[in-house]
C-alpha positions in Angstrom: 0.0 0.0 0.0 1.6 3.2 -1.2 2.2 6.3 1.0 -0.5 8.2 -0.9 -3.2 5.5 -0.5 -6.4 6.6 1.0 -8.9 4.1 2.5 -12.2 4.9 0.8 -15.3 2.6 0.9 -17.4 5.0 -1.2 -15.7 3.8 -4.4 -17.2 0.4 -3.8 -20.8 1.6 -3.7 -21.5 0.6 -7.3 -20.3 -2.9 -6.5 -22.4 -3.5 -3.4 -25.0 -5.6 -5.4 -22.3 -7.9 -6.6 -20.9 -8.3 -3.1 -24.5 -8.9 -1.8 -25.0 -11.7 -4.4 -21.6 -13.2 -3.4 -22.6 -13.1 0.3 -26.0 -14.8 -0.5 -24.2 -17.5 -2.5 -21.8 -18.1 0.4 -24.8 -18.7 2.7 -26.5 -20.9 0.1 -23.4 -23.0 -0.3 -23.1 -23.4 3.5 -26.7 -24.2 4.2 -26.9 -26.8 1.5 -23.6 -28.5 2.7 -24.9 -28.5 6.3 -28.3 -30.0 5.3 -26.5 -32.7 3.4 -23.6 -33.5 5.8 -25.5 -33.5 9.1 -27.9 -36.4 8.3 -25.0 -38.2 6.5 -22.8 -37.7 9.5 -25.4 -39.3 11.7 -25.6 -42.3 9.3 -21.9 -42.4 9.3 -21.7 -42.5 13.1 -24.2 -45.4 13.2 -22.1 -47.2 10.6 -19.0 -46.7 12.7 -20.8 -48.2 15.7 -22.4 -51.0 13.7 -21.8 -54.6 14.3 -21.4 -55.0 10.5 -17.7 -55.2 9.8 -18.1 -53.9 6.2 -20.2 -50.9 7.2 -17.9 -50.1 10.1 -14.8 -50.4 7.9 -16.2 -48.2 5.1 -17.3 -45.5 7.5 -13.9 -45.5 9.3 -12.0 -45.5 6.1 -14.1 -42.6 4.8 -13.5 -40.5 7.9 -9.8 -41.1 8.2 -9.3 -40.4 4.5 -11.4 -37.3 4.1 -10.1 -35.7 7.4 -6.6 -36.0 6.1 -7.2 -34.4 2.7 -7.4 -30.6 2.3 -10.8 -29.4 1.0 -9.0 -27.6 -1.8 -7.7 -31.0 -3.1 -11.3 -32.3 -2.9 -12.5 -29.3 -5.0 -9.8 -29.9 -7.6 -10.7 -33.6 -7.8 -14.4 -32.9 -8.3 -14.1 -30.0 -10.7 -11.0 -31.0 -12.8 -10.5 -34.7 -12.4 -14.0 -36.1 -12.7 -14.7 -34.4 -16.1 -11.6 -36.1 -17.4 -13.4 -39.4 -16.7 -16.7 -38.3 -18.3 -18.3 -36.9 -15.2 -18.8 -33.2 -15.8 -19.8 -31.2 -12.7 -20.6 -27.5 -12.4 -18.8 -25.1 -10.2 -21.7 -24.6 -7.7 -22.4 -28.3 -7.5 -18.7 -29.1 -7.0 -18.6 -26.5 -4.2 -21.6 -27.9 -2.4 -20.3 -31.5 -2.8 -16.8 -30.8 -1.6 -18.1 -29.0 1.4 -20.5 -31.8 2.1 -17.9 -34.5 1.7 -15.6 -32.7 4.1 -18.2 -31.8 6.7 -19.7 -35.3 6.7 -16.4 -36.7 7.9 -16.2 -34.3 10.8 -19.9 -34.6 11.6 -19.6 -38.4 11.7 -17.0 -38.0 14.5 -19.1 -35.5 16.3 -22.1 -37.9 16.4 -19.9 -40.8 17.3 -18.6 -38.9 20.3 -22.2 -38.2 21.2 -23.1 -41.9 21.1 -20.0 -42.8 23.1 -21.2 -40.3 25.9 -24.4 -42.3 26.5 -23.9 -44.9 29.2 -24.4 -48.5 28.2 -27.0 -48.8 31.0 -29.3 -46.6 28.9 -29.4 -49.2 26.1 -29.9 -52.0 28.6 -32.7 -50.3 30.5 -34.5 -49.5 27.2 -34.2 -53.1 26.0 -35.4 -54.3 29.4 -38.6 -52.4 28.8 -39.1 -54.4 25.6 -38.5 -51.6 23.2 -37.4 -52.6 19.7 -33.9 -51.5 18.6 -35.2 -48.7 16.3 -37.4 -47.3 19.2 -34.5 -47.5 21.6 -32.6 -45.2 19.2 -35.5 -42.9 18.4 -37.0 -42.5 21.8 -34.1 -43.0 24.2 -30.7 -42.5 22.6 -31.1 -39.9 19.9 -32.6 -37.2 22.1 -29.7 -37.6 24.5 -27.1 -37.7 21.7 -28.4 -34.5 20.1 -28.3 -32.7 23.4 -24.7 -33.8 23.9 -23.5 -32.8 20.3 -25.4 -29.6 19.8 -22.6 -27.3 21.0 -20.1 -29.0 18.7 -22.4 -29.0 15.8 -22.5 -25.2 16.1 -18.7 -25.1 15.7 -19.0 -27.3 12.6 -21.5 -24.9 11.1 -19.0 -22.1 11.5 -16.3 -24.2 9.9 -18.5 -24.9 6.9 -19.3 -21.2 6.4 -15.6 -20.3 6.6 -14.5 -23.2 4.4 -17.0 -22.0 1.7 -14.4 -19.3 0.7 -12.3 -22.1 -0.8 -14.9 -22.6 -3.5 -13.7 -19.3 -5.1 -10.7 -21.3 -6.4 -12.9 -23.1 -9.0 -14.9 -20.0 -9.9 -18.0 -20.3 -7.6 -19.2 -16.7 -7.4 -19.4 -16.5 -3.6 -18.2 -13.6 -1.5 -14.4 -14.2 -1.8 -14.6 -14.7 -5.6 -16.6 -11.5 -6.0 -14.1 -9.7 -3.7 -11.2 -10.8 -5.9 -13.1 -10.0 -9.1 -14.0 -6.5 -8.0 -10.5 -6.0 -6.7 -9.0 -6.7 -10.1 -11.1 -3.9 -11.5 -10.8 -1.3 -8.8 -7.5 -2.3 -7.0 -9.2 -1.5 -3.8 -8.3 -4.9 -2.2 -7.8 -3.5 1.3 -11.4 -2.1 1.4 -12.8 -5.2 -0.2 -11.2 -7.7 2.0 -12.1 -5.6 5.0 -15.7 -5.8 4.0 -15.4 -9.5 3.4 -13.8 -10.0 6.8 -16.5 -8.0 8.5 -19.2 -10.2 6.8 -17.6 -13.4 8.1 -17.1 -12.0 11.6 -20.8 -10.8 11.8 -22.0 -14.1 10.2 -20.1 -16.2 12.7 -21.1 -14.1 15.7 -24.8 -14.3 14.6 -24.5 -18.1 14.2 -22.9 -18.3 17.7 -25.7 -16.2 19.3 -28.4 -18.2 17.6 -26.8 -21.6 18.4 -26.3 -20.7 22.0 -30.1 -20.0 22.2 -30.8 -23.4 20.7 -28.4 -25.2 23.1 -29.9 -23.4 26.1 -33.4 -24.2 25.0 -32.5 -27.9 24.3 -30.8 -28.2 27.7 -34.0 -27.1 29.5 -36.3 -29.3 27.4 -37.4 -32.6 29.0 -36.0 -35.6 27.2 -38.6 -37.5 25.2 -40.5 -34.4 23.9 
């Protein structure tokens, strides 16, 4: 930044609609990835705890593989490698899928930890009452697991929102991409990235406030309702 540089946000006023669209796409990417990965994470946790060796091995292998691969590599594999094998995929779809693949691995471990926190006596007591295995899970175990994992799921939501910026690498027009694109026209990178940083800070803080309210409400709710 040169000595004569003057911080001026007003020059960015014509580009606010573009930044707004980028911010909206960031949220859309994140919400879709969360809606996909959270149910899959629950299924993955059940597979990891399953008595079926094949299911347990697949889920364990998936988690250990994905958690050790940067999400950027996953994006490149989906967007550049798959088309080479006749599987074309658009930028937005690749972004959602990469975020979902990554988040599912971490969400699986979050739910697995929740199940591990439930004493074995809970299962035994439910079975002693004559409940079928599916009802043991739905009526006894799941409500307790969700109460245990809720705080950590909030952290995972934040991680997904922040990771969505990686999708700009393959041309997804989310906030970071729009910031870079507008910066190449205006050379006002400092102002642009300041606005982007403020968006992420505000977004994360709002998620934190909202999620703490959910956790507090869940902690007061009687189990089984």
